[in-house]
N, C-alpha and C positions, 0 to 999 in steps of 0.2 A: 256217743255221737258228739263230735266237737261242735262248739258254737260257731256262729257265722263269722267269716273272716272280715276283718276291718280294713278298708281301703281308704287312702287319702282322698279328700274331696277335691273338686276342681279349683276351688279357691286356694286350698293349701298348695296345690301344684303351681298355680300362678305366682303365689307369694314366694315360694321357694325358688322359682326359676328367674325372678326379677334380677337378682345380683349377677347371675351369669349372663343374662341378656344385656344388662347395662355394661358389664365388662367387655362383652363382645362388641357392643356399639362403640364404646370408647376406643377399643383396639382398632376397629374399622375406621373410625374418624382419625385416629393417630396415623394409621397406615396411609389413609388418603391424604392427610396433611403432609406426611413425609414424602409421599410420591409427588405431590404437587410442588413441594419445596425442591425435591431432587430434579424434577422436570424443569422448574424455573431456573435452578442453578445450572443445569446442563445447557439449557437454551442460552442463558446469559454468557456462560463461558465459551460456548461454541460460537456465538456471535462475536465475542472478543477475538477468538482464534481466527475466524474468517477475516475480520477487520485487520488483524495483524498480518495475516497472510497477504492480503491485498497491499498493505503498506510495505511488506517485505519485497514483493514483486515490483512495486513502483520504485522503491529505493534502489533495487538492483538495476532497473532500466535507466533511472536517472543518473546513477553513478557511472554507468558505462557510456551514456550519452555525453556526459561532461568529460569523461576520459577521452572519448573519440574527438570531441571538439578541441580539447587541449592538444592531442596528438596531431590533429590537422594543422594547428598553429605551428607546431614543431616542424612539420613537413614543409610548411610555407617558409619557415626560417631557412631550411636547407635549400629550397628553391631560390630564395632571394640571395643567399650567400653564393650559390653556384652561378647565378646570373651575373654577378659582378665579374667573375673570371671569364665566363663565356662571352659577355659583351665586350670586354677588353680584347679578348682573342679575335672576335669578329672585326673589331676596329683595326687591329693589327693586320688582318687579312686584307681589308680594304686599302690600308696604307701600302701594304706589300704589293698589291696589284698595280697601284700607281707607280710605285718605285721600280717595278719590273719594266714598265713602259719607259720611264725616264732612263733607266740603265741601258736598255737596248737601243734607245735612240742615239746615245753617245757611241755605243759599240758598232752599230750597223749603219744606220741612216747617215750619221755624221762622222763616219770614219775618216781619219786623217790620211793624207798622202794620196788621195784619189782625185780631188778637185784642184790640186795644185802641188807645188813642191813638197816633198816629204820633210817633216821636221827632223832634227838631228836625233840620233839613236838614244842618247842619254835622256832627252826630253820625252821621247816616246816611251822609254822604259819607265819613267816616273808616272806617265799617264796610264799605261797599261797596268802597272802594279796597283794603282789606286782604283781604277775602274773594275779590275778583276776582284780586288779585295772587297769592294762595295758589293759586287754580285755574290760573293761568298757569304758576307754577312746578311745579305738580303734573303738568300735561300735558307740560311740557318735560323734567322729570327722568324721567318714565315713557318718553317717546320715546327719550331718550338712553340709558337703561338697556337698552331693547329693541335699539337699534342696536349698542351695545357687545357685547351677547351674541351677536347675529347675526353681527357682523363678526369676533368672536373665533372663532366656530364655522367660518365660512368660511375664515379664515386658517389654522386648524388643518387643515382639509381640504385646503387648498392645499399646505401643507408635507408632509402625509402622502402626497399623491398625486404631487407634483412633485419634491420634494427628498429627504425622508427616506423613501425607499422600500426595500423588502426587496431585497437584492442577489441576486436569483435568476439563476443562470447561464443563458445562452441555449443552444440546441442546438449552435450553432457552438462555443461555449466548452467544452461537454461533449465534443464530438467531438475538440477539440484536446487536452483533458486525458486522454482515454481512449487507451490504446495497445493495439494488437492484436499477436498473436504474430508475424505475418509481417513486422512492421517490424524485427525483429531481423536479418533478411537484408540490411537496408540499412545496417547499422553498419560501422564500419571493420574491416578484416580482422584487424588486431592486437588489436581488442577481442573479435572473434568467437572467435579461436583463442588467446587469451592464456593462458599457463600460469601458474597461481597460484604466488605466492612467487618464481618464477623470472623472470617478465616483469612488472615493475610497469606500471601503467596510465600512459598518456601524460599530460603536463602541458599543459593547454589554455592558450592565450595569446590576447590581443586586441590590436588596433592602438591604440596610445596617440597617436602623432603621425602624422597622415595624410600630411604632406609628406615626412618621412624614412622612413615605413613602419616605425618602431620598434614592436616588440611586447613586451609584458610579460605574465608569467603572470597568469591570473585569480586563482588562489589557490595556496597551497603544497600543497594536497591533490591527490593523484593519483587521479583518478576516471575512469571510462569516459566516453566522449563523450556517451552518452545522458543522463548526469546533468547535464552542462553544457548540453545542449539543453533539458532541463527547466527549468533555472535561467533560461535566456534566454527561453523561451517563456512560462513561468507565473509567474516571480518578477521581472518587470521593475521593479515598484514597491518592492521590498524594499531595505533598506539605508539608508533615510532617517533623518533626525534623530529621536531619541526625543522624545515630547512632554514639555514642561517641567511641573513641579508646578503652576505657575500658569496653564497653558494651559486654555482653555475649549473644550469640544466645539463643533463647528461649528453644530449644530442650536440650541444656546442663543443663539449670535450671530444666527442667522437669525430666531429667534423674537423676540429683543429688537428687531430692526429691524421686524418685523411688528407689534409692539405699538404702534408709532407710529400705526397706523391706528385704534386704539380707546381708547387710554389716556385721551385727553382727554374722551371721552364718559363713561367710567367715573367720572372725577374730578368732572365737572360734574353728573353725576346725583346724586352724594352732596351736592354743594353745593346742588343743587336741593331735596333733601329738607330740608336745614337751613333754607333760606329758606321752604319751604312751612310747616314747623312754626312758624317765627317769625311769619309772617303769619297763619296760622290761629289760633294762640294769641292774637294781638292781636285778630283779628276775634271770637274766642269771648269775650274779655273785654269788648269793646265791645258784643257782643250781650247779655251779661249785664247790663251797665249800662243799655242801652236797655230791656230787658224788665223789669227791676226798678224803675227810676226813672220810666219814662214809661208803661209799660203797666200794671204792678201798683201804681204809686204808693206804693212802700215805700222806706224809707231803707236797710233792711238786707235782704239776700236771705234 
């Protein structure tokens, strides 16, 4: 008959279990501390991400607002330049209306040879040549002024609707610039749980030589990846050469090329006014001579 079995006492069990309990407690505390640190880092980085998202959206709207304000100034420049030609053309129309009245007064109401003896043929020939030439130049410069004003108006409308348009973003561009909160879950794990001051952000690089695969840093600034994604998506056209002090905005060059369509009509309408006045004054002087010397039979008017 074997002797009674020996079992450990409760004190021995407690003493033997203390290291395991202590290790489990330490592990639990470490896990809780790590979870708290991860939660704090996650909340900190997510707050930064949402702040940057708001700044990105605000920067997008501000940039387009300033671009639309600048384009509005360009459109006003086109209107002002067009108004110069259109105003002159309207003035020529007013002058042309008065000139038509003066011209027809000599031709019809004051025609020679009705109220008295008819002047000699050679004098009437000079008179009718000048008055008809004046009428020809009158019709020509009126039509040219009308065409110049209409062509300038059409050209300004073309530039304003085809080239110098307000840069209004499309819905696709708005959706690309807008960032939602769940996109934070798609960021790199080191950016999501980055501990501030202890873990600096990574340095982004880009491929410089495709054959060798050599990569160089984009910049010396260490920024989260979402910042570099914003630069790549929304700022592709940045970093170009600054305009020189002598450079001319594009809309001025476009308008200067468009002026080739009507500048000649504007110039020749003014020349037509000059020739009309010249011929009309000559015909008016010949009319006075015919009326005084042949119809009234006087030496002095």
